[in-house]
DOZA-782314 format. One record per residue (C-alpha): residue in three letters; x, y, z; chain. Coordinates in steps of 0.2 Angstrom, whole numbers, plus 5000, padded with zeros to 4 digits. Layout:
BEGIN
{zalum 'ALA'; {X; Y; Z}; 'A'}
...
END
This chain:
BEGIN
{zalum 'MET'; {5475; 5582; 5575}; 'A'}
{zalum 'LEU'; {5488; 5571; 5584}; 'A'}
{zalum 'ARG'; {5502; 5579; 5575}; 'A'}
{zalum 'LEU'; {5495; 5596; 5580}; 'A'}
{zalum 'MET'; {5494; 5591; 5598}; 'A'}
{zalum 'ARG'; {5512; 5585; 5597}; 'A'}
{zalum 'LEU'; {5518; 5603; 5590}; 'A'}
{zalum 'LEU'; {5507; 5612; 5603}; 'A'}
{zalum 'ALA'; {5515; 5602; 5617}; 'A'}
{zalum 'SER'; {5533; 5604; 5611}; 'A'}
{zalum 'ASN'; {5546; 5615; 5618}; 'A'}
{zalum 'THR'; {5545; 5627; 5603}; 'A'}
{zalum 'ASN'; {5532; 5640; 5601}; 'A'}
{zalum 'TYR'; {5523; 5641; 5585}; 'A'}
{zalum 'THR'; {5512; 5654; 5578}; 'A'}
{zalum 'ILE'; {5495; 5648; 5570}; 'A'}
{zalum 'ASP'; {5502; 5652; 5552}; 'A'}
{zalum 'GLU'; {5518; 5642; 5556}; 'A'}
{zalum 'LEU'; {5507; 5627; 5562}; 'A'}
{zalum 'ALA'; {5497; 5629; 5546}; 'A'}
{zalum 'GLU'; {5512; 5628; 5535}; 'A'}
{zalum 'LYS'; {5520; 5613; 5544}; 'A'}
{zalum 'LEU'; {5504; 5603; 5544}; 'A'}
{zalum 'LYS'; {5498; 5609; 5526}; 'A'}
{zalum 'MET'; {5482; 5615; 5534}; 'A'}
{zalum 'SER'; {5472; 5631; 5533}; 'A'}
{zalum 'TYR'; {5473; 5642; 5549}; 'A'}
{zalum 'ARG'; {5454; 5640; 5550}; 'A'}
{zalum 'THR'; {5457; 5621; 5552}; 'A'}
{zalum 'ILE'; {5470; 5624; 5566}; 'A'}
{zalum 'TYR'; {5458; 5635; 5576}; 'A'}
{zalum 'ARG'; {5444; 5623; 5574}; 'A'}
{zalum 'TYR'; {5455; 5609; 5581}; 'A'}
{zalum 'ILE'; {5461; 5620; 5595}; 'A'}
{zalum 'ASP'; {5442; 5622; 5599}; 'A'}
{zalum 'THR'; {5440; 5604; 5599}; 'A'}
{zalum 'PHE'; {5454; 5601; 5611}; 'A'}
{zalum 'LYS'; {5446; 5613; 5623}; 'A'}
{zalum 'ALA'; {5429; 5605; 5622}; 'A'}
{zalum 'SER'; {5437; 5588; 5625}; 'A'}
{zalum 'GLY'; {5445; 5594; 5642}; 'A'}
{zalum 'PHE'; {5463; 5599; 5636}; 'A'}
{zalum 'ALA'; {5470; 5615; 5643}; 'A'}
{zalum 'VAL'; {5475; 5626; 5629}; 'A'}
{zalum 'SER'; {5482; 5643; 5633}; 'A'}
{zalum 'LYS'; {5486; 5658; 5622}; 'A'}
{zalum 'LEU'; {5503; 5664; 5626}; 'A'}
{zalum 'TYR'; {5503; 5680; 5615}; 'A'}
{zalum 'SER'; {5496; 5686; 5599}; 'A'}
{zalum 'ASN'; {5492; 5670; 5589}; 'A'}
{zalum 'VAL'; {5503; 5657; 5598}; 'A'}
{zalum 'TYR'; {5495; 5643; 5608}; 'A'}
{zalum 'LYS'; {5501; 5630; 5619}; 'A'}
{zalum 'LEU'; {5494; 5613; 5625}; 'A'}
{zalum 'GLY'; {5495; 5613; 5644}; 'A'}
{zalum 'LYS'; {5488; 5601; 5657}; 'A'}
{zalum 'MET'; {5481; 5584; 5649}; 'A'}
{zalum 'PRO'; {5465; 5575; 5655}; 'A'}
{zalum 'LYS'; {5470; 5562; 5668}; 'A'}
{zalum 'ARG'; {5469; 5547; 5657}; 'A'}
{zalum 'ALA'; {5477; 5555; 5642}; 'A'}
{zalum 'PRO'; {5491; 5545; 5634}; 'A'}
{zalum 'ASP'; {5508; 5551; 5631}; 'A'}
{zalum 'PHE'; {5506; 5558; 5614}; 'A'}
{zalum 'GLU'; {5525; 5559; 5610}; 'A'}
{zalum 'ASN'; {5526; 5541; 5613}; 'A'}
{zalum 'LEU'; {5510; 5537; 5604}; 'A'}
{zalum 'ILE'; {5513; 5545; 5588}; 'A'}
{zalum 'TYR'; {5531; 5541; 5585}; 'A'}
{zalum 'PHE'; {5540; 5525; 5581}; 'A'}
{zalum 'SER'; {5559; 5523; 5583}; 'A'}
{zalum 'GLU'; {5568; 5514; 5569}; 'A'}
{zalum 'GLU'; {5569; 5498; 5579}; 'A'}
{zalum 'GLU'; {5550; 5499; 5584}; 'A'}
{zalum 'ALA'; {5546; 5503; 5566}; 'A'}
{zalum 'TYR'; {5555; 5487; 5560}; 'A'}
{zalum 'ILE'; {5547; 5476; 5574}; 'A'}
{zalum 'VAL'; {5529; 5482; 5570}; 'A'}
{zalum 'ASN'; {5531; 5479; 5552}; 'A'}
{zalum 'SER'; {5539; 5462; 5555}; 'A'}
{zalum 'LEU'; {5524; 5457; 5566}; 'A'}
{zalum 'ILE'; {5511; 5463; 5553}; 'A'}
{zalum 'ASP'; {5521; 5454; 5539}; 'A'}
{zalum 'ASN'; {5519; 5437; 5549}; 'A'}
{zalum 'LEU'; {5501; 5438; 5548}; 'A'}
{zalum 'ASN'; {5493; 5425; 5536}; 'A'}
{zalum 'GLN'; {5492; 5432; 5519}; 'A'}
{zalum 'THR'; {5473; 5430; 5519}; 'A'}
{zalum 'ASN'; {5470; 5440; 5535}; 'A'}
{zalum 'ASN'; {5459; 5454; 5529}; 'A'}
{zalum 'LEU'; {5466; 5466; 5542}; 'A'}
{zalum 'LYS'; {5484; 5465; 5536}; 'A'}
{zalum 'ALA'; {5484; 5477; 5521}; 'A'}
{zalum 'ASN'; {5473; 5489; 5531}; 'A'}
{zalum 'LEU'; {5485; 5489; 5546}; 'A'}
{zalum 'LYS'; {5500; 5493; 5535}; 'A'}
{zalum 'ARG'; {5491; 5506; 5524}; 'A'}
{zalum 'LYS'; {5485; 5515; 5540}; 'A'}
{zalum 'LEU'; {5501; 5515; 5549}; 'A'}
{zalum 'ALA'; {5510; 5521; 5533}; 'A'}
{zalum 'THR'; {5498; 5535; 5532}; 'A'}
{zalum 'ILE'; {5497; 5541; 5550}; 'A'}
{zalum 'TYR'; {5515; 5540; 5553}; 'A'}
{zalum 'ASN'; {5521; 5547; 5537}; 'A'}
{zalum 'SER'; {5533; 5559; 5546}; 'A'}
{zalum 'THR'; {5541; 5545; 5556}; 'A'}
{zalum 'SER'; {5553; 5531; 5552}; 'A'}
{zalum 'ILE'; {5540; 5518; 5550}; 'A'}
{zalum 'VAL'; {5538; 5522; 5532}; 'A'}
{zalum 'GLU'; {5556; 5517; 5528}; 'A'}
{zalum 'TYR'; {5551; 5499; 5533}; 'A'}
{zalum 'VAL'; {5535; 5497; 5522}; 'A'}
{zalum 'ASP'; {5542; 5485; 5509}; 'A'}
{zalum 'LYS'; {5540; 5492; 5492}; 'A'}
{zalum 'LYS'; {5534; 5475; 5486}; 'A'}
{zalum 'SER'; {5522; 5473; 5500}; 'A'}
{zalum 'ASN'; {5503; 5471; 5499}; 'A'}
{zalum 'THR'; {5502; 5489; 5505}; 'A'}
{zalum 'ALA'; {5512; 5497; 5491}; 'A'}
{zalum 'ASN'; {5503; 5486; 5478}; 'A'}
{zalum 'VAL'; {5486; 5491; 5485}; 'A'}
{zalum 'ARG'; {5491; 5509; 5485}; 'A'}
{zalum 'ALA'; {5497; 5508; 5467}; 'A'}
{zalum 'LEU'; {5481; 5499; 5461}; 'A'}
{zalum 'SER'; {5470; 5512; 5470}; 'A'}
{zalum 'GLU'; {5479; 5526; 5461}; 'A'}
{zalum 'ALA'; {5477; 5517; 5444}; 'A'}
{zalum 'ILE'; {5459; 5513; 5447}; 'A'}
{zalum 'LYS'; {5456; 5531; 5452}; 'A'}
{zalum 'ASN'; {5465; 5538; 5437}; 'A'}
{zalum 'LYS'; {5458; 5524; 5425}; 'A'}
{zalum 'GLN'; {5476; 5519; 5420}; 'A'}
{zalum 'LYS'; {5483; 5502; 5414}; 'A'}
{zalum 'VAL'; {5495; 5493; 5425}; 'A'}
{zalum 'LYS'; {5508; 5479; 5424}; 'A'}
{zalum 'LEU'; {5507; 5466; 5437}; 'A'}
{zalum 'ILE'; {5525; 5461; 5438}; 'A'}
{zalum 'GLY'; {5529; 5443; 5443}; 'A'}
{zalum 'TYR'; {5511; 5437; 5446}; 'A'}
{zalum 'GLU'; {5511; 5420; 5453}; 'A'}
{zalum 'SER'; {5496; 5410; 5445}; 'A'}
{zalum 'ALA'; {5490; 5395; 5455}; 'A'}
{zalum 'ARG'; {5479; 5389; 5441}; 'A'}
{zalum 'SER'; {5492; 5389; 5427}; 'A'}
{zalum 'GLU'; {5507; 5387; 5439}; 'A'}
{zalum 'THR'; {5517; 5401; 5430}; 'A'}
{zalum 'VAL'; {5525; 5417; 5436}; 'A'}
{zalum 'LYS'; {5524; 5430; 5423}; 'A'}
{zalum 'ASP'; {5519; 5449; 5420}; 'A'}
{zalum 'ARG'; {5501; 5453; 5417}; 'A'}
{zalum 'LEU'; {5495; 5468; 5407}; 'A'}
{zalum 'VAL'; {5478; 5473; 5415}; 'A'}
{zalum 'GLU'; {5465; 5487; 5418}; 'A'}
{zalum 'PRO'; {5461; 5486; 5437}; 'A'}
{zalum 'PHE'; {5444; 5493; 5441}; 'A'}
{zalum 'ALA'; {5438; 5486; 5458}; 'A'}
{zalum 'PHE'; {5444; 5478; 5474}; 'A'}
{zalum 'SER'; {5436; 5464; 5484}; 'A'}
{zalum 'THR'; {5428; 5470; 5500}; 'A'}
{zalum 'ASN'; {5443; 5464; 5511}; 'A'}
{zalum 'LEU'; {5457; 5470; 5499}; 'A'}
{zalum 'ILE'; {5463; 5452; 5496}; 'A'}
{zalum 'ASP'; {5459; 5453; 5477}; 'A'}
{zalum 'VAL'; {5458; 5465; 5463}; 'A'}
{zalum 'TRP'; {5446; 5464; 5448}; 'A'}
{zalum 'ALA'; {5454; 5468; 5432}; 'A'}
{zalum 'TYR'; {5452; 5467; 5413}; 'A'}
{zalum 'ASP'; {5466; 5455; 5407}; 'A'}
{zalum 'LEU'; {5472; 5463; 5391}; 'A'}
{zalum 'SER'; {5480; 5447; 5385}; 'A'}
{zalum 'TYR'; {5464; 5436; 5386}; 'A'}
{zalum 'LEU'; {5451; 5451; 5384}; 'A'}
{zalum 'HIS'; {5441; 5446; 5399}; 'A'}
{zalum 'ASN'; {5438; 5450; 5417}; 'A'}
{zalum 'LYS'; {5448; 5441; 5430}; 'A'}
{zalum 'ILE'; {5451; 5442; 5449}; 'A'}
{zalum 'PHE'; {5469; 5443; 5454}; 'A'}
{zalum 'LYS'; {5476; 5440; 5472}; 'A'}
{zalum 'ILE'; {5486; 5454; 5478}; 'A'}
{zalum 'SER'; {5497; 5443; 5489}; 'A'}
{zalum 'ARG'; {5503; 5435; 5472}; 'A'}
{zalum 'ILE'; {5508; 5451; 5464}; 'A'}
{zalum 'GLY'; {5527; 5454; 5465}; 'A'}
{zalum 'GLU'; {5525; 5473; 5460}; 'A'}
{zalum 'VAL'; {5513; 5485; 5452}; 'A'}
{zalum 'GLU'; {5519; 5496; 5438}; 'A'}
{zalum 'ILE'; {5507; 5510; 5433}; 'A'}
{zalum 'LEU'; {5508; 5513; 5415}; 'A'}
{zalum 'ASP'; {5505; 5530; 5406}; 'A'}
{zalum 'GLU'; {5491; 5523; 5396}; 'A'}
{zalum 'ASP'; {5472; 5525; 5399}; 'A'}
{zalum 'TRP'; {5459; 5511; 5400}; 'A'}
{zalum 'GLU'; {5453; 5505; 5383}; 'A'}
{zalum 'PHE'; {5440; 5493; 5388}; 'A'}
{zalum 'GLU'; {5430; 5502; 5402}; 'A'}
{zalum 'GLY'; {5414; 5497; 5394}; 'A'}
{zalum 'SER'; {5418; 5478; 5396}; 'A'}
{zalum 'HIS'; {5423; 5479; 5414}; 'A'}
{zalum 'ARG'; {5412; 5467; 5424}; 'A'}
{zalum 'ARG'; {5414; 5462; 5442}; 'A'}
{zalum 'GLN'; {5407; 5445; 5445}; 'A'}
{zalum 'SER'; {5401; 5438; 5461}; 'A'}
{zalum 'THR'; {5413; 5429; 5473}; 'A'}
{zalum 'ASP'; {5409; 5415; 5485}; 'A'}
{zalum 'VAL'; {5415; 5413; 5503}; 'A'}
{zalum 'PHE'; {5430; 5403; 5497}; 'A'}
{zalum 'ARG'; {5435; 5418; 5485}; 'A'}
{zalum 'MET'; {5430; 5409; 5469}; 'A'}
{zalum 'SER'; {5421; 5419; 5456}; 'A'}
{zalum 'GLY'; {5408; 5415; 5443}; 'A'}
{zalum 'LYS'; {5390; 5418; 5437}; 'A'}
{zalum 'SER'; {5380; 5403; 5443}; 'A'}
{zalum 'PRO'; {5382; 5397; 5461}; 'A'}
{zalum 'LYS'; {5380; 5379; 5466}; 'A'}
{zalum 'LYS'; {5372; 5375; 5483}; 'A'}
{zalum 'ILE'; {5383; 5365; 5496}; 'A'}
{zalum 'LYS'; {5380; 5360; 5514}; 'A'}
{zalum 'LEU'; {5394; 5355; 5526}; 'A'}
{zalum 'ARG'; {5393; 5349; 5544}; 'A'}
{zalum 'LEU'; {5408; 5356; 5553}; 'A'}
{zalum 'GLY'; {5416; 5351; 5570}; 'A'}
{zalum 'ILE'; {5423; 5365; 5581}; 'A'}
{zalum 'ARG'; {5441; 5364; 5573}; 'A'}
{zalum 'ALA'; {5434; 5365; 5555}; 'A'}
{zalum 'LYS'; {5422; 5379; 5560}; 'A'}
{zalum 'ASN'; {5436; 5389; 5568}; 'A'}
{zalum 'LEU'; {5448; 5387; 5554}; 'A'}
{zalum 'LEU'; {5434; 5391; 5541}; 'A'}
{zalum 'LEU'; {5430; 5408; 5550}; 'A'}
{zalum 'GLU'; {5449; 5412; 5552}; 'A'}
{zalum 'GLU'; {5453; 5409; 5534}; 'A'}
{zalum 'TYR'; {5437; 5414; 5526}; 'A'}
{zalum 'PRO'; {5428; 5427; 5537}; 'A'}
{zalum 'LEU'; {5414; 5430; 5525}; 'A'}
{zalum 'ALA'; {5407; 5412; 5529}; 'A'}
{zalum 'ALA'; {5401; 5419; 5545}; 'A'}
{zalum 'LYS'; {5385; 5424; 5537}; 'A'}
{zalum 'ASP'; {5381; 5407; 5530}; 'A'}
{zalum 'ILE'; {5385; 5396; 5546}; 'A'}
{zalum 'THR'; {5373; 5391; 5560}; 'A'}
{zalum 'ARG'; {5375; 5380; 5575}; 'A'}
{zalum 'LYS'; {5367; 5363; 5577}; 'A'}
{zalum 'GLY'; {5370; 5356; 5594}; 'A'}
{zalum 'ALA'; {5389; 5351; 5595}; 'A'}
{zalum 'TYR'; {5391; 5355; 5576}; 'A'}
{zalum 'TRP'; {5390; 5369; 5564}; 'A'}
{zalum 'ILE'; {5381; 5369; 5547}; 'A'}
{zalum 'LEU'; {5388; 5379; 5532}; 'A'}
{zalum 'GLU'; {5375; 5381; 5519}; 'A'}
{zalum 'THR'; {5381; 5392; 5505}; 'A'}
{zalum 'GLY'; {5383; 5394; 5486}; 'A'}
{zalum 'VAL'; {5400; 5391; 5477}; 'A'}
{zalum 'TYR'; {5405; 5396; 5460}; 'A'}
{zalum 'ASP'; {5419; 5383; 5459}; 'A'}
{zalum 'PHE'; {5421; 5367; 5469}; 'A'}
{zalum 'ALA'; {5440; 5370; 5469}; 'A'}
{zalum 'GLY'; {5440; 5382; 5484}; 'A'}
{zalum 'VAL'; {5429; 5371; 5496}; 'A'}
{zalum 'CYS'; {5437; 5355; 5490}; 'A'}
{zalum 'ARG'; {5454; 5361; 5496}; 'A'}
{zalum 'PHE'; {5447; 5367; 5512}; 'A'}
{zalum 'TYR'; {5438; 5350; 5515}; 'A'}
{zalum 'CYS'; {5453; 5339; 5510}; 'A'}
{zalum 'GLY'; {5464; 5348; 5524}; 'A'}
{zalum 'LEU'; {5450; 5344; 5537}; 'A'}
{zalum 'ALA'; {5441; 5329; 5530}; 'A'}
{zalum 'ASP'; {5441; 5321; 5548}; 'A'}
{zalum 'ASP'; {5431; 5335; 5555}; 'A'}
{zalum 'ILE'; {5419; 5339; 5540}; 'A'}
{zalum 'GLU'; {5404; 5329; 5533}; 'A'}
{zalum 'ILE'; {5397; 5334; 5516}; 'A'}
{zalum 'LEU'; {5378; 5334; 5517}; 'A'}
{zalum 'GLY'; {5367; 5332; 5502}; 'A'}
{zalum 'SER'; {5379; 5337; 5488}; 'A'}
{zalum 'PRO'; {5383; 5323; 5477}; 'A'}
{zalum 'GLU'; {5392; 5334; 5464}; 'A'}
{zalum 'LEU'; {5404; 5340; 5478}; 'A'}
{zalum 'GLU'; {5407; 5323; 5484}; 'A'}
{zalum 'ALA'; {5411; 5317; 5466}; 'A'}
{zalum 'TYR'; {5423; 5332; 5464}; 'A'}
{zalum 'VAL'; {5432; 5328; 5480}; 'A'}
{zalum 'GLN'; {5434; 5309; 5476}; 'A'}
{zalum 'LYS'; {5441; 5314; 5459}; 'A'}
{zalum 'TYR'; {5453; 5326; 5467}; 'A'}
{zalum 'ALA'; {5458; 5314; 5480}; 'A'}
{zalum 'ARG'; {5462; 5300; 5466}; 'A'}
{zalum 'GLU'; {5472; 5313; 5456}; 'A'}
{zalum 'HIS'; {5481; 5322; 5469}; 'A'}
{zalum 'ILE'; {5481; 5313; 5486}; 'A'}
{zalum 'ILE'; {5480; 5294; 5483}; 'A'}
{zalum 'ARG'; {5495; 5288; 5474}; 'A'}
END
């Protein structure tokens, strides 16, 4: 609709058929949008035959020419700002994907990095839709501390597009892969073979997956609480305020995630009634922190 507005407000007079061709829409859709503009308070006039122009705007209408077009420099700056967001920010992939979709006729597309999360999400979405295998090129595994290609069958995203569930064809089991650790996604001309084995496990607030969660309880100061919600937004549903502190009661599938969070903020977090977690943290500290 914004692209149609821009054309109707331009110095060129287009027929309905020309608009339909340029926008890849049916002429019925063009007429429907024109009726929507009129109902919304825009002055649309018929010049002659089937040529319409957008005239006077409502008082608070934005300058659509500036709104829907990025210059080369603006496109570069916008993408740079989005790239600077933390990799775990659940808005990052959505922002770049939406910008690339809305402004696909402007120069912003030229600055969407082919190896960015957006491009990888788009490729994975296509592979999931078409039930195709993919190669995750240069996947950085934190657990094995390796960088190598992975041959997988992707079948689902996490709710915030940070992870993708896939059936690993080397190990023949389901795994969750972080999209930010994928160098590039190569869609293969091969259909899924193991669709019947695709299983999506549950994921805890620290993005660890498994089958049997273990209950934990933490008392957080304001700094720990703020960082928890910024880095792990899904924790909001399991956190309550108790006076000057906040209590996190949740289930985790692996202590590794919560342990890393705790060790970075140990002076602002207290573990409550979870001896297993305390033992895990002490062991982790002896092996990785205390030398």
